[in-house]
N, C-alpha and C positions, 0 to 999 in steps of 0.2 A: 189509341185512346190516351187522353191526358189524365193523369192522376192529380190529386190534391192531398194536402195533409189530412183532410177529413176522410178521403176514400182509400188512401194507401193501404192500410192494414186489411181492409175487407177484400180488396182486389188482388192482394198477394197471398191470401190465406190458403188457397187450395190450388193444386196443380203446379205446373212448372211455368214460372213467369220471369221474363227478363225485363228489368226496369232500367231505362236510361235516364240519368239525371242530366239535364241540359239547361242552357240559358240562351236567350235571344242573341246576345253578343258573342257567343262562342262559335267561332268559325269551324273548328273540328266537329262540333255537334251537328252543324248543318251538313257537313260532308258525310257524317255517319247516318243521318236520317234516312236516305233512300236505301242504304244497306239494311238497316233494321226493318224498313217497310217490306223489302223483298223477303227477308227471313221470316217475318210474320206471315206473309202470304204462303210461303213454301213449306213451313213446318207446322204440322198438325199437333205435334207434341209439345209445343212451346207457344206461349202468349207473350207478345212484346208490348210493353206499355212505356209511357214517358211521363216524367214529372219535371216541371220547371223549378230548378233549385232556387232561383231568385224569388219566386212567388210562394214557395213552400219550404221556408227555411227550417221549420221544426223537423221535418222528415230528413232533410239533408243533414242537419245537425245530429239527429238520432243515429244515422248510419255513417257518420263521420266522413261525409263526402267533402274532400278538400280540393279536388280538381275536376274539371269538366272536359269532356264527357266522362262520367263514371257509370258503369253498368253493374247492377247487382242481379245475380241469378238466384231466384228463390225456388225452393221445392217445398210445397205445403207450408208456406209461411216462414220457412227457415232460410236465411241467406247461405248459399253454399259456395259462391264464388263472386269475387269483385274483380272487375276488369276496368282499368283506368286508361283512357286515351282511345282515339279512333283507330280502327283496324280495317284492313281489307276484308272483304266478305269471307274469303277462304280461311284466313287466319282466325277470324272471330268464330266461325263455325267449328273449327278444330278445337278452340278453347272451350266452347260450349259443350261439344261432344265429349271432351275429356272430363269436364266437370260432371256431366250427366251420367257418365259410365262409372264414376267413382262410388 
């Protein structure tokens, strides 16, 4: 699901949500996309959403996104981990599990 500046706060308010900040020109973002799609399908405890940083500059600015891809992990509206850069699936899952167990 694609977020916008207008929908971001509402969609990250409850539950555990991983948001990828991406852009059309970002090669690593495109490499990460199928990994995030797999994680979204496989994990019932996590919702994966995406927001185009070029089209939604207010949210990118508010969360100080300086590099793409950047992923923010939210728990009930509070960011609990920022992950910058593409990762293999196993490493990304390990980082997410570490953040969720804290």
